[in-house]
N, C-alpha and C positions, 0 to 999 in steps of 0.2 A: 267648135268653137265656144263650150263656154272657158279654156284654156286663154280663149284667143281672145275675150273683153275680159276673166282677170287679169289677164296682162297688160292693158290697153289701159288699166286703171293706175293712176301716179298714188305710190302706196302714206296715208293717210295717218295722222302722225295721229296718238291718242295716248290721252294726259291721262291720268292716273285716275280720277279720278271716278268709278265705280268700270275700273275698271281688275280681272284679277291675270296676274300676267304668270306664267308657262316659264317652264326653263328646259332644258334635253332632258327628256327624262322624269321628266312629270307628267301626269293627267292629270285635268277637277273636269269631275259633273255637277249639273248645275239645273234646274229648270226654270222656264220663263218668272214661275213667285216667285223668285229670290228676290229680297228686297236690298241688297248690298252688292253684288258682281252683276253689269248689265253686258259688261264683256267680257270675252276668250280672247286672251291673244300672245306669241311668241314670234319670238323673227332674230333671226340672229341664224338663217337651216344655210347651209351650204351644200355638204349632200346628206344631212337630217332631211325626214322630210316632217309636214306638221301633220298634221291625222284629224277633223273635229268628225267624227260621228255626230248621230244628230234620234231620237226617235218623235216622227213627223206627228204625231196623234200628243202627247206627253208636253213633245216640247222639251225635252231637256236631252243637252246636249254635253257634248263630255271635248278636249281640247287636248294633243296630247306630242309635245314632240322628241318622235321614236330618228336612231341614232343606227339599230341595223344592233343595237349588240341584243338581242332577246326577242325579237322579231313578232314568233306568234304567239309566248306567255304576254307578249302586251295588248295585243290583241285580241286577242279569250279576256284578258282583265280589262281592257276601257270598253267591251256590248257590257259584259254582268253589268257594268257601272253599271250605262242607258239603263238596260234591261229595269234596274233594279229598285230607278222610279219611273218605268214603265209597264209594270207589270199589268198594273188596274186597268189602264186605258183598251180600250176591244177594238181602241181602225189608227189609223198611220201607217206606219213604214220604216225601217232604218235603214237611214243614207248617208252615206259613206263620203270628202273630200279632201280630197290627199295635194297637198302643195307644196314644193319642194327642190330640191335636189337640182344637174346640173348636168353637160355632159362635163365630168371631170377626168382624169386623163387615164385615174384606176376604177375607173366605173363600178365604183361604192354605190353611185345612186342607182345606174340600172340595177341593183341587187337587191339596190334596198324596194324599191319602188315592185319588180320580180318578189322579193321575201313577200312586201305586205296585202298586197293579190289575191296571191297562192295563202297564205295567213285571212285574209276573207273569206278569200272561195271556201275552205276547212267549211267554215263554221253552218250548225247546224241550220243554223236563220235563214230568210232570206235575208244578203243588200246588199241596199239599191249606190251602182257607184254615179255619182254628177256631180261632182267634178276630174277633171285628172289634167292637173297642171304640175304634171314634174319631167325629172334627166330632160330629153331630148323637145319637148314641150314649153320646157322654164327655160330652158336655154339664150342664151346668148354672146356675140363673138366680134373680140371688139384685137385689132393688132394678133390674129392664132390665137386670143388667148378667151379658154371660153368664163363665165358672168354665168346664177342664179337671175336674172329676171328681178321676182319676189325672190326678196329671203325672211318675210313675213308676214305672220294673216292676224286677224284679228273673225271674232265670228259675235254678232249680236245675237245672245240670249234667247233678246224678246224679241225679234227680228228677224230670225233665220238672217242675217245678214251677214257673206262676209266675204271681205273684202282686204289689201296688201293695208300693209299698217308696219308702220315703226314706234320703239316705246321709248320715250323720253327716263321713266321710271319704270326699274323692272327688283324692284325691293318690292315683300323686306325682306332681308336675312340673305342679297344674294349674293356674297363667297362662300358665304357656309352654307349653301344650298347649288352653286360650282363642284365647293371641294365634294360634297357627295356625290359630284360626280367625277369626279380627275379618278376619287378610291376605288369606283370599281362598281355602283349601287347597280339598285336590278332599277324599272319599271315604280315608283312613285307617287301612289294617291294624297295630291298634298291640299283638299280643302271637301267640310264639312257639310254638306251643302241643308242642311236641317236647320243646326248650329248656324248659317252663315260667317261660319268661322273657318284661314286659313290656318293648318300646320304644318312646322316643322319641326323634323325631326321626333323622338330624336335617336341618327345620324351616329353611329361607331365608326374608325375607321383607328386601322395602325399606323406612325407616320411616315409619311409619301416617301417614297426610295426617292437616294440624295437630292435632295427639295433643295442644298445648298448651289452644289454645281446647278443645277436651272437654274438659281433666280442669278447667278455669275452673266451668266450667258446673252448677248446681244438680240435685240427683235431679230436680228435676219432665224439667230439656229432656233428660235424660240416659238420662231412661224411654220420652220422647216419641219419641227421635229413633233407638234403637241399640236396643230393643223392638218381633216387628212384631203383637208384640197389649200397651202397657201396659197398659190393664191387670186383667191377669188374669196380669203377672207374681207368680212365689216373695215372699214379701217384701226375698231377699236378693241381688235383681236386680242394683240400684244397681249394690254395692260390689264385686260379685264384672264388669262389668262396670270399675268404680273400681281395681281391682285392677291388673286385663288392662290397660289400657291403659293402668297405672303399668310396667310391665313394660317394655311395651313401646316408653318413654318411656326407661327403664333399656337397655332393647336394643335400637339399630336396626340393630346388623347385627350379627345374632345366629353368623356365620362367625366372629365377631372374640370374642364375651363368650361364647358358650354351646354351638357347636359348633367349639374352631380346630381342628379333629383330622378331620374330620367325617363323625363316630362316631357312632351312636344314643346314646345313655343308656341302662345294663341294670338293669331289676329284680328278684329273685327274692323270690318269701316264705320268710321265717328262716324259727325254729322260730315261734316264733308266729303265723303263720299271718302277717305282713306286709310290705308290700311295704321290701326292703332295695337300696341301690342297690349292684351288681358294678362290678365293674375291669371296662373292657373288654380290661386287658391281660394277662389270665386270659381269656378266648376262646381 
């Protein structure tokens, strides 16, 4: 019933004001007391799943975008993160919302759904599954081709409302963050809720293999080889991958060009509710 209700809602366009956008293999956790961030969101999930974990007592809310790279470790991470904000709250329960995936040819969505259910089941704490809109429950068919119905969701940290969403702005440092994933990064926490700061990096990788070869390929080749579900990707998938590959080509050694001082890039919301870079010297 809950999945049906969620699927029936049109995707809302979420503007950057007050938004913290979470990319693949990233997570962020905050509470209703946060003065900068009121919405956590992520989209472009095809076989990936977006997970929202919330403690009803403290209101601590975590959103992550899982791709099945190390599901058990990732679930433990987000559990600890939410519990660290909820330890003093004597009441309330942990609730989880799973959205994403579809009936893809390679059954990657199904595999990830099973991994997530198992990982939450293995937790010593009770976790209540509230929204389950994944794989076959998020699938639509058009001319024998399967697609996800919902590609992205947002959660309002203040009200706990979850809704289908798209995000015109995915910044800051979109290419840098995507490069981190493409080079095989583990799940990373990108937000410090105490300081209300987004921290990106420092990230390090080795030169991306065959980057010139990939950049020379046509759209079809990139789609076929660098997507888990070529037929169901959103229209901007190829341009996003090209942009990330170009970034990797320009920064083969991020320790020289991006993080020479080994410090993260920090952002804070300004008066308009938009991210603005802060100098690390001021900290």
